[in-house]
Backbone as a chain_set.jsonl record, in Angstrom:
{"seq": "MAGVTDPLPPLGANDGWRDVPISPVDEPLIAVDTIHPRIVDCAEYHRRGMHGALPRSWVRSGVAERLLRVVDALPASHGLAVWDGYRPLAVQASLFDTYLNELIAVHPEMPADALEAAAARYVTPPSRSLVAPPPHLTGGAVDLTLADGDGRPMELGTGFDAFVPDAGSAAFEDRPGEVRDLRRLLFWSMHDAGFTAYAEEWWHFDHGDQFWGLLSHCDAIYGPAEPPPA", "coords": {"N": [[37.462, 67.074, 44.234], [35.225, 67.964, 41.643], [35.522, 70.75, 39.388], [35.213, 74.189, 38.208], [35.811, 73.895, 35.565], [34.66, 71.63, 34.644], [32.079, 70.281, 32.733], [28.498, 70.257, 33.304], [26.83, 67.181, 33.949], [24.426, 65.2, 32.026], [21.216, 65.882, 33.265], [18.833, 64.137, 35.07], [15.276, 63.736, 34.555], [12.495, 64.463, 36.752], [10.182, 63.043, 36.639], [7.782, 60.805, 37.892], [8.53, 60.798, 40.541], [6.813, 60.653, 42.713], [6.246, 57.992, 43.051], [8.341, 56.817, 44.314], [9.4, 54.789, 46.945], [9.27, 55.468, 50.492], [11.483, 55.032, 53.058], [11.515, 55.776, 56.081], [13.764, 57.703, 58.13], [14.647, 58.816, 61.401], [15.291, 61.936, 61.777], [16.119, 65.093, 63.095], [15.077, 68.526, 62.434], [17.384, 71.079, 61.628], [18.517, 74.322, 62.391], [19.5, 76.499, 59.851], [21.222, 78.656, 60.27], [22.923, 77.835, 62.242], [24.834, 76.122, 61.306], [27.36, 76.745, 60.018], [29.7, 79.45, 59.933], [30.038, 80.497, 57.35], [27.746, 79.872, 56.045], [24.933, 81.385, 55.168], [21.775, 82.355, 56.313], [19.047, 83.288, 54.544], [16.272, 83.185, 54.575], [14.122, 83.682, 52.656], [11.334, 83.803, 51.951], [10.115, 84.609, 54.293], [11.334, 87.08, 54.546], [10.098, 88.373, 52.449], [7.643, 88.687, 53.51], [5.681, 86.724, 53.383], [2.749, 85.033, 54.265], [2.777, 82.709, 56.881], [5.374, 81.91, 56.441], [8.536, 80.918, 57.757], [10.735, 82.481, 60.166], [13.335, 81.588, 60.21], [15.473, 79.406, 58.334], [15.273, 75.875, 57.924], [16.656, 72.568, 57.899], [16.948, 69.008, 57.415], [18.983, 67.05, 59.652], [20.821, 65.425, 58.312], [21.019, 66.744, 55.88], [22.086, 69.155, 56.774], [24.621, 68.275, 57.646], [25.765, 67.632, 55.203], [25.743, 70.095, 53.888], [27.64, 71.359, 55.409], [29.911, 69.948, 54.601], [30.007, 70.868, 51.986], [30.552, 73.666, 52.217], [32.998, 73.589, 53.485], [34.548, 72.563, 51.457], [34.472, 74.482, 49.493], [36.129, 77.313, 47.9], [37.811, 79.662, 50.058], [36.89, 82.171, 49.571], [34.231, 82.022, 49.077], [30.914, 81.224, 50.202], [27.813, 79.788, 51.28], [24.48, 80.77, 50.576], [21.38, 80.438, 51.862], [18.157, 80.241, 50.701], [15.764, 78.904, 51.222], [14.451, 76.108, 53.036], [13.075, 73.608, 54.812], [9.614, 73.8, 54.29], [6.581, 75.096, 55.249], [3.267, 73.764, 54.696], [1.306, 75.667, 54.111], [2.73, 77.761, 52.97], [3.733, 76.487, 50.711], [1.322, 76.054, 49.35], [0.52, 78.694, 48.871], [2.579, 79.615, 47.176], [2.247, 77.912, 44.96], [-0.41, 78.493, 44.139], [-0.177, 81.216, 43.544], [1.636, 81.243, 41.377], [0.232, 79.643, 39.567], [-2.031, 81.253, 39.094], [-0.769, 83.39, 37.829], [-0.014, 82.15, 35.439], [-2.539, 81.527, 34.402], [-3.504, 84.079, 33.881], [-1.828, 84.857, 31.805], [-2.155, 82.869, 29.908], [-5.04, 82.37, 29.189], [-6.43, 80.717, 27.506], [-5.613, 78.12, 27.831], [-6.312, 74.751, 28.9], [-7.398, 73.675, 32.187], [-5.988, 71.483, 33.308], [-3.617, 71.463, 31.857], [-2.537, 73.915, 32.565], [-2.099, 73.521, 35.305], [-0.188, 71.508, 35.185], [1.883, 72.896, 33.97], [2.445, 74.794, 35.942], [3.334, 73.091, 37.947], [5.806, 72.387, 37.043], [7.638, 74.095, 38.12], [6.781, 74.628, 40.738], [5.897, 72.507, 43.246], [2.713, 71.035, 43.627], [0.682, 71.649, 46.538], [0.352, 69.215, 49.127], [-0.924, 66.915, 51.508], [-0.12, 64.363, 51.598], [1.247, 61.391, 52.904], [2.764, 59.618, 51.554], [3.724, 60.852, 49.326], [4.908, 63.532, 49.793], [5.362, 67.12, 49.3], [8.656, 68.025, 48.276], [10.012, 70.076, 49.786], [8.591, 70.046, 52.153], [9.584, 67.929, 53.496], [12.014, 68.642, 54.544], [14.258, 67.908, 53.224], [14.835, 69.144, 50.859], [16.55, 71.942, 49.509], [16.942, 75.354, 48.803], [19.339, 77.321, 47.395], [22.29, 79.406, 46.941], [25.582, 80.417, 45.852], [27.535, 82.362, 48.114], [29.132, 85.542, 48.35], [32.331, 86.925, 49.455], [31.499, 88.62, 51.459], [29.25, 87.474, 52.412], [26.999, 87.85, 50.891], [24.24, 86.848, 48.874], [24.66, 85.383, 45.651], [23.494, 86.011, 42.406], [23.072, 83.728, 40.026], [22.874, 84.124, 37.069], [20.079, 84.22, 36.976], [17.528, 85.505, 39.183], [16.386, 84.188, 42.361], [13.663, 81.915, 42.262], [12.964, 82.637, 39.679], [11.065, 81.801, 37.172], [11.894, 80.827, 34.466], [13.374, 79.934, 31.253], [16.205, 80.299, 31.496], [16.654, 79.653, 34.116], [17.117, 76.981, 34.271], [19.333, 74.389, 35.244], [21.425, 73.754, 33.478], [21.4, 75.818, 31.665], [23.288, 77.721, 30.957], [25.403, 76.365, 29.928], [26.402, 76.42, 27.324], [27.393, 78.937, 27.164], [30.123, 80.43, 27.71], [31.649, 81.867, 30.598], [31.426, 83.851, 33.648], [28.983, 83.226, 34.982], [28.354, 80.635, 34.037], [30.626, 79.255, 35.015], [30.413, 79.611, 37.803], [27.966, 78.394, 38.306], [28.669, 75.795, 37.681], [30.577, 75.339, 39.685], [28.935, 75.479, 41.972], [27.128, 73.37, 41.433], [28.83, 71.029, 41.264], [30.022, 71.08, 43.773], [27.83, 70.621, 45.452], [26.931, 68.177, 44.426], [29.131, 66.488, 44.968], [28.902, 66.307, 47.676], [26.732, 64.725, 48.033], [24.217, 65.515, 47.166], [21.391, 65.731, 44.922], [20.483, 67.422, 41.876], [17.91, 69.655, 40.734], [16.742, 69.813, 37.536], [15.363, 71.975, 36.401], [15.735, 74.2, 37.978], [18.375, 76.038, 38.989], [19.074, 76.548, 41.595], [18.0, 74.657, 43.297], [18.335, 71.838, 45.321], [18.551, 68.429, 46.484], [18.428, 66.073, 49.164], [17.734, 62.939, 50.406], [14.939, 63.097, 50.074], [12.089, 62.297, 47.892], [12.645, 63.213, 45.293], [15.443, 63.045, 45.294], [15.7, 60.284, 45.839], [14.634, 59.162, 43.487], [16.494, 59.97, 41.489], [18.774, 58.894, 42.548], [18.302, 56.25, 42.555], [17.199, 54.77, 44.705], [15.41, 54.12, 47.806], [13.595, 56.85, 49.237], [14.436, 58.676, 52.233], [13.243, 60.517, 53.798], [10.151, 61.48, 54.99], [7.27, 63.625, 55.487], [8.348, 66.314, 57.52], [8.502, 66.946, 61.057], [7.238, 70.012, 62.28], [9.493, 72.747, 62.999], [10.634, 74.045, 66.232], [8.792, 76.765, 67.63]], "CA": [[36.184, 67.67, 43.846], [35.166, 68.544, 40.311], [35.604, 72.202, 39.479], [34.47, 75.015, 37.265], [36.111, 73.525, 34.187], [33.959, 70.395, 34.305], [30.69, 70.503, 32.333], [27.458, 69.535, 34.021], [26.393, 65.96, 33.273], [22.984, 65.211, 31.748], [20.441, 65.843, 34.502], [17.625, 63.349, 34.888], [13.971, 64.326, 34.849], [11.93, 64.018, 38.028], [8.907, 62.369, 36.421], [7.64, 59.566, 38.634], [9.098, 60.875, 41.893], [5.814, 60.292, 43.734], [6.2, 56.538, 43.19], [9.523, 56.34, 45.042], [9.06, 54.439, 48.334], [9.941, 56.178, 51.581], [11.886, 54.243, 54.224], [11.867, 56.966, 56.869], [14.688, 57.74, 59.253], [14.26, 59.84, 62.375], [16.284, 63.002, 61.855], [15.5, 66.381, 63.426], [15.403, 69.704, 61.647], [18.473, 71.897, 62.162], [18.483, 75.694, 61.892], [20.597, 76.733, 58.908], [22.187, 79.643, 60.775], [23.794, 77.218, 63.247], [25.674, 75.101, 60.678], [28.725, 77.206, 59.73], [29.69, 80.909, 59.739], [29.963, 80.869, 55.935], [26.425, 79.526, 55.513], [24.064, 82.5, 55.543], [20.339, 82.084, 56.2], [18.322, 84.443, 53.999], [14.841, 83.029, 54.873], [13.619, 84.614, 51.652], [9.88, 83.989, 51.961], [9.807, 85.433, 55.462], [11.763, 88.44, 54.211], [9.074, 88.936, 51.563], [6.413, 88.867, 54.263], [4.688, 85.728, 53.003], [2.032, 84.483, 55.416], [3.149, 81.353, 57.253], [6.803, 81.645, 56.248], [9.281, 80.884, 59.014], [11.808, 83.485, 60.227], [14.623, 80.917, 60.02], [15.433, 78.238, 57.452], [15.576, 74.627, 58.607], [16.886, 71.396, 57.059], [17.229, 67.801, 58.187], [20.367, 67.003, 60.132], [21.657, 64.86, 57.259], [21.25, 67.82, 54.918], [23.013, 70.089, 57.423], [25.966, 67.692, 57.61], [26.279, 67.715, 53.832], [26.03, 71.503, 53.61], [28.925, 71.637, 56.056], [30.94, 69.431, 53.699], [30.075, 71.749, 50.818], [31.223, 74.935, 52.503], [34.396, 73.285, 53.791], [35.246, 72.275, 50.207], [34.481, 75.665, 48.638], [37.198, 78.283, 48.155], [37.543, 80.512, 51.226], [36.235, 83.396, 49.109], [32.813, 81.773, 48.856], [30.126, 80.456, 51.144], [26.487, 79.456, 50.781], [23.349, 81.572, 51.039], [20.202, 79.573, 51.781], [16.897, 80.962, 50.568], [14.64, 78.159, 51.785], [14.646, 74.698, 53.312], [11.747, 73.104, 55.187], [8.597, 74.774, 53.894], [5.238, 74.733, 55.701], [2.325, 73.499, 53.609], [0.605, 76.901, 53.753], [3.603, 78.511, 52.059], [3.728, 75.737, 49.454], [0.053, 76.329, 48.678], [0.531, 80.082, 48.407], [3.48, 79.706, 46.029], [1.645, 77.235, 43.808], [-1.583, 79.242, 43.684], [0.276, 82.479, 42.947], [2.203, 80.992, 40.051], [-0.856, 79.158, 38.713], [-2.835, 82.412, 38.691], [0.016, 84.133, 36.837], [-0.122, 81.435, 34.172], [-3.912, 81.688, 33.915], [-3.627, 85.433, 33.336], [-1.07, 84.95, 30.554], [-2.647, 81.854, 28.966], [-6.426, 82.043, 29.553], [-6.974, 79.719, 26.581], [-5.133, 76.782, 28.161], [-7.167, 73.989, 29.817], [-6.958, 73.708, 33.584], [-4.979, 70.466, 33.611], [-2.352, 71.887, 31.257], [-2.025, 75.004, 33.393], [-1.575, 72.959, 36.551], [1.053, 70.799, 34.86], [2.909, 73.912, 33.725], [2.821, 75.359, 37.237], [4.051, 72.067, 38.713], [7.188, 72.289, 36.558], [8.482, 74.908, 38.993], [6.298, 74.618, 42.121], [5.156, 71.284, 43.527], [1.401, 71.291, 44.229], [0.624, 71.306, 47.964], [-0.275, 67.929, 49.415], [-0.704, 66.365, 52.846], [0.158, 62.943, 51.422], [2.38, 60.826, 53.64], [3.554, 58.791, 50.641], [4.294, 61.713, 48.28], [4.867, 64.919, 50.268], [6.224, 68.056, 48.574], [10.038, 67.865, 48.758], [10.404, 71.024, 50.833], [7.917, 69.692, 53.401], [10.367, 66.884, 54.161], [13.274, 69.15, 55.074], [15.361, 67.383, 52.435], [15.091, 70.042, 49.729], [17.117, 73.224, 49.926], [17.153, 76.346, 47.752], [20.509, 78.094, 47.82], [23.239, 79.903, 45.957], [26.87, 80.783, 46.421], [27.644, 83.678, 48.749], [30.448, 86.151, 48.143], [33.146, 87.029, 50.658], [30.771, 89.376, 52.479], [28.052, 86.733, 52.77], [25.852, 88.256, 50.081], [23.875, 85.839, 47.875], [25.022, 85.678, 44.273], [22.502, 85.606, 41.414], [23.826, 83.025, 38.989], [22.174, 84.204, 35.791], [18.703, 84.642, 37.267], [17.219, 85.58, 40.593], [15.684, 83.061, 42.97], [12.267, 81.769, 41.836], [12.727, 83.142, 38.327], [10.589, 80.619, 36.454], [12.212, 81.123, 33.068], [14.316, 78.925, 30.747], [17.568, 80.488, 31.997], [16.769, 79.082, 35.454], [17.558, 75.6, 34.159], [20.698, 74.219, 35.751], [22.392, 73.697, 32.381], [21.037, 76.835, 30.675], [24.452, 78.515, 30.551], [26.509, 75.477, 29.575], [26.988, 76.807, 26.038], [27.727, 80.361, 27.237], [31.286, 80.569, 28.601], [31.702, 83.086, 31.387], [31.379, 83.706, 35.103], [27.767, 82.541, 35.42], [28.53, 79.204, 33.786], [31.639, 78.7, 35.907], [29.909, 79.581, 39.173], [26.956, 77.331, 38.377], [29.393, 74.522, 37.74], [31.157, 75.223, 41.023], [27.854, 75.15, 42.902], [26.612, 72.03, 41.146], [29.763, 69.964, 41.629], [30.2, 71.106, 45.229], [26.666, 69.956, 46.036], [26.949, 66.789, 43.964], [30.166, 65.735, 45.674], [28.466, 66.126, 49.065], [25.636, 63.767, 48.07], [22.94, 66.09, 46.742], [20.989, 65.728, 43.522], [20.043, 68.733, 41.401], [16.672, 69.724, 39.96], [17.183, 70.344, 36.248], [14.659, 73.197, 36.016], [16.07, 75.307, 38.883], [19.782, 75.894, 39.358], [19.239, 76.764, 43.037], [17.29, 73.626, 44.069], [19.061, 70.587, 45.522], [17.825, 67.495, 47.351], [19.024, 64.891, 49.776], [16.858, 62.153, 51.257], [13.528, 63.126, 49.688], [11.788, 61.428, 46.754], [13.425, 63.682, 44.139], [16.769, 62.442, 45.475], [15.577, 58.838, 45.702], [14.445, 58.828, 42.078], [17.736, 60.16, 40.735], [19.819, 58.065, 43.161], [17.872, 54.861, 42.389], [17.047, 54.154, 46.019], [14.285, 54.647, 48.568], [13.75, 58.095, 49.986], [14.546, 58.452, 53.678], [12.52, 61.579, 54.501], [8.76, 61.824, 54.758], [7.009, 64.965, 56.022], [9.084, 66.606, 58.754], [7.81, 67.628, 62.141], [7.584, 71.443, 62.244], [10.52, 73.147, 63.966], [10.098, 74.784, 67.381], [8.395, 78.149, 67.33]], "C": [[36.271, 68.197, 42.424], [35.125, 70.064, 40.434], [34.902, 72.897, 38.351], [34.765, 74.649, 35.821], [35.343, 72.296, 33.732], [32.511, 70.679, 33.93], [29.719, 69.752, 33.234], [27.108, 68.266, 33.255], [24.933, 66.104, 32.856], [22.214, 65.043, 33.057], [19.12, 65.13, 34.25], [16.366, 64.126, 35.209], [13.426, 63.74, 36.141], [10.561, 63.366, 37.87], [8.889, 61.05, 37.187], [8.149, 59.611, 40.056], [8.113, 60.444, 42.966], [5.736, 58.787, 43.974], [7.398, 55.972, 43.951], [9.126, 55.996, 46.478], [9.858, 55.284, 49.33], [10.218, 55.193, 52.71], [12.409, 55.235, 55.255], [12.901, 56.712, 57.956], [14.286, 58.916, 60.143], [15.389, 60.85, 62.512], [15.589, 64.32, 62.163], [15.821, 67.438, 62.378], [16.459, 70.526, 62.381], [18.367, 73.293, 61.568], [19.72, 75.964, 61.041], [21.654, 77.667, 59.488], [23.084, 79.109, 61.881], [24.839, 76.289, 62.63], [27.127, 75.542, 60.549], [28.676, 78.713, 59.505], [29.587, 81.341, 58.281], [28.706, 80.339, 55.249], [25.44, 80.549, 56.054], [22.609, 82.099, 55.329], [19.623, 83.346, 55.738], [16.826, 84.393, 54.291], [13.998, 83.922, 53.955], [12.115, 84.834, 51.724], [9.427, 84.783, 53.18], [10.2, 86.877, 55.197], [10.738, 89.136, 53.323], [7.747, 89.166, 52.278], [5.326, 87.874, 53.922], [4.064, 85.097, 54.245], [2.437, 83.025, 55.654], [4.614, 81.025, 57.085], [7.554, 81.769, 57.569], [10.415, 81.904, 59.006], [13.209, 82.904, 60.084], [14.423, 79.751, 59.055], [15.911, 77.008, 58.217], [15.781, 73.515, 57.583], [17.109, 70.193, 57.969], [18.711, 67.758, 58.579], [21.308, 66.405, 59.093], [21.972, 65.865, 56.171], [22.257, 68.814, 55.493], [24.446, 69.564, 57.381], [26.579, 67.817, 56.22], [26.541, 69.157, 53.414], [27.354, 71.918, 54.25], [30.083, 71.129, 55.192], [31.126, 70.36, 52.495], [30.892, 72.99, 51.132], [32.689, 74.714, 52.868], [35.213, 73.044, 52.519], [35.32, 73.479, 49.273], [35.729, 76.513, 48.883], [36.822, 79.198, 49.316], [36.834, 81.802, 50.85], [34.737, 83.237, 48.922], [32.198, 81.013, 50.027], [28.824, 80.08, 50.472], [25.471, 80.42, 51.367], [22.085, 80.755, 50.796], [18.945, 80.428, 51.744], [15.74, 80.238, 51.246], [15.048, 76.718, 52.018], [13.29, 74.066, 53.572], [10.719, 74.194, 54.922], [7.227, 74.322, 54.383], [4.275, 74.604, 54.524], [1.591, 74.763, 53.171], [1.425, 77.742, 52.783], [3.662, 77.816, 50.705], [2.463, 76.031, 48.659], [0.021, 77.737, 48.109], [1.409, 80.241, 47.172], [2.857, 79.084, 44.784], [0.473, 78.036, 43.257], [-1.183, 80.547, 43.001], [0.806, 82.256, 41.541], [1.134, 80.49, 39.085], [-1.707, 80.318, 38.216], [-2.09, 83.29, 37.681], [-0.084, 83.468, 35.466], [-1.512, 81.572, 33.57], [-4.09, 83.052, 33.263], [-2.943, 85.558, 31.978], [-1.63, 84.012, 29.486], [-4.089, 81.454, 29.31], [-7.039, 80.962, 28.674], [-6.592, 78.293, 26.954], [-6.104, 76.064, 29.084], [-6.549, 73.907, 31.207], [-5.859, 72.693, 33.864], [-3.618, 70.824, 33.02], [-1.715, 73.014, 32.061], [-1.417, 74.469, 34.685], [-0.273, 72.196, 36.313], [2.193, 71.781, 34.617], [3.38, 74.539, 35.03], [3.677, 74.379, 38.03], [5.478, 71.86, 38.227], [8.132, 73.025, 37.495], [8.058, 74.872, 40.465], [5.47, 73.356, 42.335], [3.801, 71.623, 44.136], [1.395, 70.898, 45.705], [-0.103, 69.986, 48.166], [0.061, 67.509, 50.837], [-0.357, 64.876, 52.786], [1.379, 62.511, 52.228], [3.286, 60.011, 52.728], [4.149, 59.602, 49.492], [4.221, 63.175, 48.709], [5.696, 65.835, 49.37], [7.649, 67.996, 49.132], [10.432, 68.819, 49.882], [9.735, 70.711, 52.174], [8.707, 68.641, 54.174], [11.598, 67.426, 54.878], [14.488, 68.64, 54.329], [15.719, 68.228, 51.236], [15.619, 71.371, 50.25], [17.333, 74.091, 48.692], [18.289, 77.258, 48.189], [21.321, 78.589, 46.639], [24.595, 80.06, 46.627], [26.764, 82.15, 47.073], [29.041, 84.224, 48.478], [31.18, 86.29, 49.478], [32.511, 87.803, 51.785], [29.476, 88.695, 52.889], [26.821, 87.104, 51.976], [25.533, 87.184, 49.042], [24.189, 86.307, 46.464], [23.925, 85.167, 43.338], [23.241, 85.006, 40.221], [23.017, 82.97, 37.696], [20.727, 84.597, 35.893], [18.588, 84.846, 38.771], [16.568, 84.291, 41.071], [14.219, 83.09, 42.546], [11.969, 82.499, 40.531], [12.351, 81.944, 37.458], [10.678, 80.859, 34.949], [13.22, 80.085, 32.579], [15.736, 79.067, 31.281], [17.753, 79.973, 33.421], [17.219, 77.63, 35.416], [19.023, 75.451, 34.539], [21.744, 74.296, 34.645], [22.196, 74.808, 31.353], [22.229, 77.631, 30.161], [25.632, 77.649, 30.111], [27.168, 75.839, 28.248], [27.332, 78.291, 25.981], [28.896, 80.549, 28.205], [31.284, 81.905, 29.332], [31.529, 82.791, 32.862], [30.15, 82.945, 35.57], [27.908, 81.038, 35.217], [29.504, 78.59, 34.78], [31.145, 78.601, 37.342], [28.797, 78.547, 39.334], [27.626, 75.966, 38.442], [30.007, 74.302, 39.118], [30.094, 74.83, 42.035], [27.372, 73.725, 42.682], [27.559, 70.949, 41.643], [30.038, 69.929, 43.126], [29.049, 70.386, 45.92], [26.646, 68.477, 45.661], [27.943, 65.954, 44.766], [29.822, 65.503, 47.141], [27.243, 65.218, 49.17], [24.275, 64.306, 47.701], [22.672, 65.77, 45.274], [20.444, 67.1, 43.17], [18.715, 68.602, 40.665], [16.974, 70.461, 38.661], [16.566, 71.689, 35.901], [15.068, 74.414, 36.838], [17.506, 75.139, 39.378], [20.013, 75.972, 40.859], [18.686, 75.621, 43.892], [18.095, 72.328, 44.093], [18.324, 69.74, 46.555], [18.76, 66.449, 47.941], [17.949, 64.222, 50.617], [15.396, 62.145, 50.877], [13.313, 62.278, 48.431], [12.426, 61.909, 45.451], [14.798, 63.002, 44.15], [16.714, 60.933, 45.272], [15.437, 58.407, 44.253], [15.767, 58.887, 41.318], [18.889, 59.322, 41.283], [19.495, 56.579, 43.079], [17.83, 54.125, 43.728], [15.797, 54.711, 46.683], [14.625, 56.024, 49.119], [13.852, 57.764, 51.47], [13.812, 59.525, 54.483], [11.073, 61.645, 54.029], [8.527, 63.236, 55.267], [7.724, 65.165, 57.354], [8.16, 67.193, 59.806], [8.194, 69.106, 62.111], [8.635, 71.784, 63.295], [9.899, 73.885, 65.14], [9.805, 76.23, 67.012], [9.469, 79.121, 67.792]], "O": [[37.27, 68.805, 42.04], [34.735, 70.597, 41.473], [34.105, 72.302, 37.625], [34.025, 75.061, 34.927], [35.372, 71.954, 32.55], [31.779, 71.264, 34.729], [30.072, 68.744, 33.846], [27.093, 68.28, 32.024], [24.265, 67.042, 33.291], [22.527, 64.163, 33.86], [18.381, 65.477, 33.329], [16.376, 65.049, 36.023], [13.836, 62.662, 36.571], [9.856, 63.159, 38.858], [9.846, 60.277, 37.142], [8.202, 58.578, 40.724], [8.514, 59.929, 44.01], [5.21, 58.354, 44.999], [7.457, 54.768, 44.203], [8.561, 56.846, 47.168], [10.963, 55.744, 49.043], [9.293, 54.59, 53.254], [13.609, 55.507, 55.303], [12.915, 55.666, 58.605], [13.666, 59.877, 59.689], [16.332, 60.639, 63.275], [14.568, 64.634, 61.55], [16.714, 67.265, 61.549], [16.424, 70.65, 63.605], [18.148, 73.437, 60.365], [20.845, 75.692, 61.46], [22.845, 77.493, 59.231], [23.919, 79.844, 62.408], [25.653, 75.72, 63.357], [28.034, 74.8, 60.927], [27.703, 79.213, 58.939], [29.1, 82.436, 57.998], [28.609, 80.354, 54.022], [25.15, 80.576, 57.25], [22.257, 81.564, 54.278], [19.594, 84.35, 56.45], [16.163, 85.43, 54.265], [13.263, 84.796, 54.415], [11.663, 85.969, 51.569], [8.462, 85.544, 53.105], [9.479, 87.799, 55.58], [10.534, 90.345, 53.431], [6.832, 89.77, 51.718], [4.149, 88.155, 54.15], [4.771, 84.679, 55.161], [2.437, 82.214, 54.728], [5.064, 79.971, 57.534], [7.239, 82.625, 58.395], [10.998, 82.17, 57.954], [14.167, 83.644, 59.861], [13.335, 79.181, 58.972], [16.822, 77.082, 59.04], [15.153, 73.518, 56.524], [17.421, 70.346, 59.149], [19.565, 68.353, 57.921], [22.463, 66.82, 58.992], [23.062, 65.849, 55.6], [23.166, 69.262, 54.795], [25.379, 70.321, 57.113], [27.774, 68.079, 56.084], [27.477, 69.414, 52.657], [28.094, 72.73, 53.695], [31.11, 71.796, 55.066], [32.246, 70.605, 52.048], [31.819, 73.329, 50.396], [33.531, 75.566, 52.586], [36.42, 73.287, 52.497], [36.143, 73.499, 48.357], [36.323, 76.439, 49.959], [35.643, 79.477, 49.53], [36.241, 82.458, 51.706], [34.042, 84.212, 48.638], [32.873, 80.268, 50.738], [28.733, 80.053, 49.244], [25.589, 80.837, 52.519], [21.762, 80.422, 49.656], [18.699, 81.235, 52.641], [14.836, 80.877, 51.786], [15.88, 76.169, 51.295], [12.45, 73.99, 52.675], [10.918, 75.355, 55.278], [6.752, 73.263, 53.972], [4.446, 75.251, 53.491], [1.285, 74.919, 51.99], [0.873, 78.365, 51.876], [3.644, 78.476, 49.666], [2.516, 76.233, 47.445], [-0.452, 77.95, 46.993], [1.026, 80.926, 46.223], [2.925, 79.651, 43.694], [0.37, 78.235, 42.047], [-1.78, 80.936, 41.998], [0.463, 82.995, 40.619], [1.129, 80.869, 37.913], [-2.067, 80.362, 37.039], [-2.705, 83.867, 36.784], [-0.224, 84.15, 34.45], [-1.65, 81.718, 32.355], [-4.742, 83.174, 32.226], [-3.42, 86.28, 31.103], [-1.585, 84.326, 28.296], [-4.33, 80.306, 29.685], [-8.045, 80.355, 29.042], [-7.19, 77.346, 26.443], [-6.674, 76.695, 29.974], [-5.339, 74.052, 31.376], [-4.902, 72.997, 34.575], [-2.583, 70.522, 33.614], [-0.495, 73.058, 32.218], [-0.349, 74.911, 35.107], [0.635, 72.234, 37.144], [3.331, 71.529, 35.011], [4.572, 74.789, 35.208], [4.628, 74.777, 38.703], [6.281, 71.23, 38.915], [9.289, 72.635, 37.652], [8.894, 75.067, 41.348], [4.452, 73.161, 41.671], [3.736, 72.421, 45.071], [2.034, 69.917, 46.084], [-1.061, 69.681, 47.456], [1.177, 67.716, 51.314], [-0.309, 64.208, 53.819], [2.41, 63.184, 52.229], [4.436, 59.739, 53.071], [4.994, 59.093, 48.756], [3.544, 63.975, 48.063], [6.643, 65.37, 48.737], [7.825, 67.922, 50.348], [11.111, 68.416, 50.826], [10.264, 71.076, 53.223], [8.516, 68.485, 55.38], [12.167, 66.743, 55.73], [15.621, 68.896, 54.735], [16.788, 68.056, 50.651], [15.19, 71.86, 51.295], [17.84, 73.627, 47.671], [18.208, 77.896, 49.239], [21.064, 78.231, 45.489], [24.729, 79.855, 47.833], [25.988, 82.997, 46.63], [30.008, 83.469, 48.386], [30.695, 85.822, 50.509], [32.92, 87.675, 52.939], [28.683, 89.272, 53.635], [25.71, 86.719, 52.339], [26.442, 86.662, 48.396], [24.007, 87.477, 46.128], [23.48, 84.026, 43.463], [23.949, 85.709, 39.499], [22.541, 81.911, 37.286], [20.193, 85.242, 34.991], [19.449, 84.41, 39.535], [16.242, 83.414, 40.271], [13.606, 84.156, 42.478], [10.839, 82.932, 40.307], [13.216, 81.165, 37.057], [9.673, 81.065, 34.267], [13.859, 79.419, 33.393], [16.41, 78.06, 31.499], [18.885, 79.864, 33.893], [17.662, 77.099, 36.435], [19.852, 76.293, 34.193], [22.828, 74.842, 34.852], [22.775, 74.743, 30.269], [22.187, 78.161, 29.051], [26.741, 78.155, 29.941], [28.36, 75.594, 28.062], [27.539, 78.846, 24.902], [28.682, 80.8, 29.391], [30.959, 82.942, 28.754], [31.49, 81.633, 33.278], [30.251, 82.103, 36.461], [27.614, 80.256, 36.121], [29.238, 77.522, 35.33], [31.423, 77.617, 38.027], [28.695, 77.899, 40.375], [27.186, 75.086, 39.182], [29.958, 73.194, 39.652], [30.319, 73.948, 42.864], [27.224, 72.96, 43.635], [27.141, 70.045, 42.367], [30.263, 68.857, 43.688], [29.266, 69.627, 46.864], [26.369, 67.625, 46.505], [27.628, 64.843, 45.192], [30.38, 64.61, 47.779], [26.761, 64.962, 50.274], [23.269, 63.625, 47.901], [23.598, 65.565, 44.488], [20.002, 67.85, 44.041], [18.43, 67.574, 40.051], [17.416, 71.61, 38.687], [17.179, 72.474, 35.179], [14.783, 75.545, 36.444], [17.807, 74.194, 40.107], [21.044, 75.51, 41.348], [18.889, 75.621, 45.106], [18.481, 71.791, 43.054], [17.576, 70.256, 47.386], [19.727, 66.011, 47.318], [17.32, 64.872, 51.452], [14.662, 61.26, 51.317], [14.239, 61.618, 47.957], [12.722, 61.089, 44.582], [15.246, 62.459, 43.14], [17.581, 60.364, 44.608], [16.035, 57.418, 43.829], [16.113, 57.957, 40.59], [19.864, 59.066, 40.577], [20.303, 55.741, 43.479], [18.348, 53.017, 43.867], [15.194, 55.662, 46.185], [15.779, 56.325, 49.424], [13.41, 56.703, 51.91], [13.762, 59.453, 55.711], [10.795, 61.838, 52.845], [9.487, 63.981, 55.464], [7.705, 64.283, 58.213], [7.167, 67.849, 59.489], [9.37, 69.424, 61.932], [8.664, 71.175, 64.365], [8.747, 74.311, 65.056], [10.492, 76.829, 66.184], [9.319, 80.332, 67.627]]}, "num_chains": 1, "name": "protein.A"}
């Protein structure tokens, strides 16, 4: 496995992800808190009290298998803390609308289409499309960080959902130090298990969805997931 001394490679853009074909496989959603003792489920949106957010995080079984590989390969002093996986459409809509309204308040002079494009850089617009679902709706996208020895999530330079330039996966590559090294450890651990990274958010990784298909040069294997049991 690559380690903290290895720089991040150039990360591809996700433009055109909606055009990636989906060749769906039938995989169930798995509760994150059942995968491994060193994988902690934070269920961040539920913790914040967001309407429609689920009390547990869920991912496709193929994602769960790869997260298990990640934690087995990490040093024993670290685990994973998952903030979000499968995301109901209502939560996706709330996140997008909230961020869009924040941008409107700061940039009232910008045209609507430019504002929506700026919001979509960090939050995928909600959609019921079967051919281009939001990545989190598929159960193939996961938002996570490293956890310390006590299972506490580590903020690697920014907090979760900090939509700022420092959130970029490679933002600390020219700043030697702990944040850079830990981001490299997280990136290479996920990469070696078969995940792709989203360049704009150091915490966002994909397997099986159209983001992953675009960067892996293959069909996606996950369409919209069936909601988990109540």
